[in-house]
N, C-alpha and C positions, 0 to 999 in steps of 0.2 A: 308223289312230288307235289310241289306248290308252285303254281304259276297261272297266268291267264291262258285261255284256250290257244291251241297251236295251229288252228286251221284258218287264221285270218291273215296269213302272209300274202304279199302280192305275187302274181304269177309271172312277172318279168322283172327286169333290172331297175325299172323306174320306181322310186319310193312313193308311198302314198303321200298325199298332201300333208306336209309337215312332218313326215316320217324320216327315218334315217336313210342316208345314202349307203351305209355299210353297217353290218352287224358283226360284232366280235364275240366269238364263243370262247370263253375261258373256263375250261374244265379243271377242277381242283379236287385233290384228296389229301387231307392231312398236310397241308402246306401253309398253315397259319403264319409261319415265320416269313415266308416270301410273298404271300398273296398281296399285302399292301403295296409292295414295290411294283408288282405286275399291274395292279389296278391303277395306281398313280400314273404309270407310263401310258395307259390308254387315255385317261382323263386329260393328259397333256397334249393329245393329238389335235391337229387343226383340221377337223372334218366333222360332218354331221353324222353321228354314229349312235348306236345303242350297244351297250356292253351287257352280254348275257353271261352271268356267272353261274356255272352248274356245280353245285357242291355234291360230290359223289359219296354222300353219307360219311363225311369226315367225323373223326372222333377227338380232334385236338383243339376244339374251341373255334373252329372256322365258322360254324353257324352263328355263334355269339358275336363274332366280329362282323359278319355280313349284315346282321340286323341293325348295325350302327350306321350303315352307309345310307346317305340321304340324297345323293345326286340323282336327279330324275332320269338320267340317261342309263342308269344301272338297273337291270332286272335280275332277280335271283331265282334260280330253280334249285330245289333241294330234292335229291333223289331219295326214293324210299329205301334203297339198299345199295351197297357198294357193288357196282357192276363193271368197273373198269373204265379206262379213258375213252374207248370207242363208244360205249353206250352213253357216257356223259356228253361227248361231243354231238352224238346223234340227237340227244334231247335238245341241246342248244340249236343245232341246225334246224330241227323241226319247229322251234319257236321263233326263229329269226324273221324279222319283218322286212328286211332289205333284200334286194336281189343279189347283192354281193356280200360274201361272208369271209371273214378272216378268223384265224384260230390263234390262240395264245395259251401256252402251257404256263402253269402258275409259278414255276421257278425260272421263267424267262421274263423279258421286258421289251417293250417296243422302244425304238428310237424315233426321233422326229421324221415325219414323212412316211411312216410305216403304212398309213392308210391312204394318204393322198397319192402316192406314186402308183400303187396298184389300181386305184380308182381311175387314174388317167389312162393307164394301159388298157383297161377294159373298155373305157369310153372310146378309145381310138381304134379298137379292133373287136368287132362283134363276134369273130370266130374264136376268140380266146375263151377257155373255160377255167384257166388256172394261171396264177403267177407264183413264182418262187423267188424269195429275196435273200440277199446276203446278210451276214451277221458278224458281230464281234463276239468271240467265244472266250469265256473266262474259265480256266481250269487250273490244275495245280501248278502249271508252269507259267501262269500269268495270262495276259490277254493277247489274242491274235485275231487277225482279220480273216474271215472265211468268205472270200469273194467268188461269186459264180459269174461266168461270162455273160455278156449281153447278147442273148440269142433267142430267136423265136423258133419253136419246134411245132411243125404240123403234127396232127394227131398220131399218125403211125410212128413218126420219129420220137415223139414224146413217150409213147408207150414203150418203145424199145429202149430208150434212154433210161427209163425207170426199171425195166426188167434187168438190164445189164448194169445197173447202178452207176451210170455215167454222170448223173446229177445228184447232188445231195438232197435228201428229203428229211425235213423235220417239221412237226406240226406248226410251230410258230412262224415258219417261212411261208405257209400256204395261205393263199387267198383264192376263192372259187366263186363261180356263179352258182347261186343257190339251187336253181332249177336243175342244172346239170348234176350237181352233187346229189340231189334227191333222186334223180333218174338213175344214177349209178348205184344207188342203194346205201349211200352213206358209208360210215366206217364199219368194218367187220367186227362184230362184238365178240367173236370167238378168239380174237387176237389181242395180246397185250404188248407185243413187240412187232415192229415193222408194219403196224396197222396203217400208218400214214402212207407208206409206199404202196401197199396193196390197194388202198382206197384210190390212189391216183392212177394206178394201172387201169382200174375200171373206169375212172373218170375220163381217161385219155380216149376212150371210144366215142366221146361226145364232143371233142374239139381239141385244139392245140393249147400250147403254153408259152409264156414268155418268162425268161430268166432275167432277173433284175440285179444288176451289179452293185447298186447303191447299198450301203450298210444301213439296214432298216430295223434291226432288232439285236438283242443281246441274249446270249445263253450263259447261264451261271452254273458253275459246278455244284452239284448236290449229291452227297454220298448216297442218299436214298433214292435217287432217280432210277427209273426202270432201265433207261438206256445205259446206265453205268453198272448194271448187274451182270457182269461177264459170265457168271456161273450159269445163267439161264440162256446163253447165246445159242447153244446147240438145240435145246428144246424149242426155243423161240423160232429158230430157222426151220425146224421140222414142222411146227405148227403153220408157219408161213407157207411152206411147200404144200401142205394139205389144202390150202386155199388156192394156191397157184401151182397146180400139178405139172405145168409145162416145164418147170425146173428139173423135174425128173423124167421128162419126155423129150420134146423137140428141142428144148434149150438145156439139155443135159450138161453140156460143157460149162455153162454159167452156174448151174446148180452144183456141179463138182467143185468149181472155183470157190463158191461161197462156203461150201462145207470144208474144204481143205484150209481155207483161211482160219476157220475156228480151230481146227486140229493143229495147224502150225503154231498158232498163238499159244495153245496149251503147252506144246513142246518147248517153245522159247521161254516160257515162264516156269518150266520144270514141273508142271501140274500133271503128273503121270496118271493119277487117279481120274482126274477130269478128262484126260485124253481118252482113256479106256471107256469111260461113261459116255462121252460125246461120240466116240467112234460107233458105239452101239446105236445111239439115237439117230445118227446121220445115215448109218447103213439101213436102219429100219425105215427111214424116210425115202429110201431109194436114191440117195444122192451119191453114195460111194459104193464100191464093190472091192473085190480082191485084186483087181487089175491095177497094181500100183503104178506101173509104167504109164498107163493111160491117164491115171489121175494126175501124175506129174506133168504130162504133156498138156492135158487140158488146162491145168492151172497156169502153166506158162503161156499158152495161147491166149487165154482170156486176159491175163495180166498185160501182155504186150498190146493186145487190142485196146484195152481200157486206157493205157498210157497214150497210144496213138490217137485216140478219140477225145482226149481230155482238153484239147485246145479249142479256141473259139472257132477257127476256120473249119476244123473237123466236125464240130457239133453243128455248125450252120449247114454243112453238107450232108448231115445224117439223114438217111431215108429209112433204115431198118436194119435188121441183123444181116451179117454176111451170109451170102447164099449158101455156103457150105455148112452153116450152123442151123439152117432152118429144117 
């Protein structure tokens, strides 16, 4: 890779004299068509920042475009080989000079306030290690607002909310304290799906989170996005469970719910071949077995619980998993 040494970052949230208040890590691979939009959305922010663009060995002319950028707030890292989004983000995280780090996927864009609002939240509460922000999402059906409630979650509640998928997690939503992110080990480089959620589960051991209801970023539909590749959902879930074995252990009900969601989607779409393939993968991961009645019951229990806990008041009172699920 090409960049300055990575061992000169500050050890707390205060920037070095004249340094940035926040670092943005933009990992990209073969997104030359959307990368200028993402970068422009950062340059329009009203904050003292540095933008670290990590080119994960793109093959589509991304490198040629990046060498044309002259804004001094932009730093470019070129990876030696394509190693996936987690490895690329970890390169940027290691190079960040600010104590607060935000992430941006190259097919997304920031909206005004994306940096300033989280910075104010971190300044107001030293116990926060993460903020998650709301978005405008553009897909085949048009634009919609994906607003999360204004809630603070203590560390145990934050961890459980992530495990049970009570709060949405996408990389561009995430802002973290750099020291806590490094202490948590960064993103798991073995994962290419759900790597952001798995990272935050480990991060939650270091402090709480604040959910920000303001619309601070945009997600754009991209046919080539990893998150849109439904064919890989079961294998992605199986890989995720290898990193988080509690889904096949003490939180088996939640693991069964996540697995049956994939299988039910296959049936609704009439994908019988995919259903049989995914059935084998999810059984091999220890998420499902031959007890169909229990799978149906677990799915219903978790679905009811998630609906009951989706409101602001319920999330504010969240302490952890139900006693009978532990």
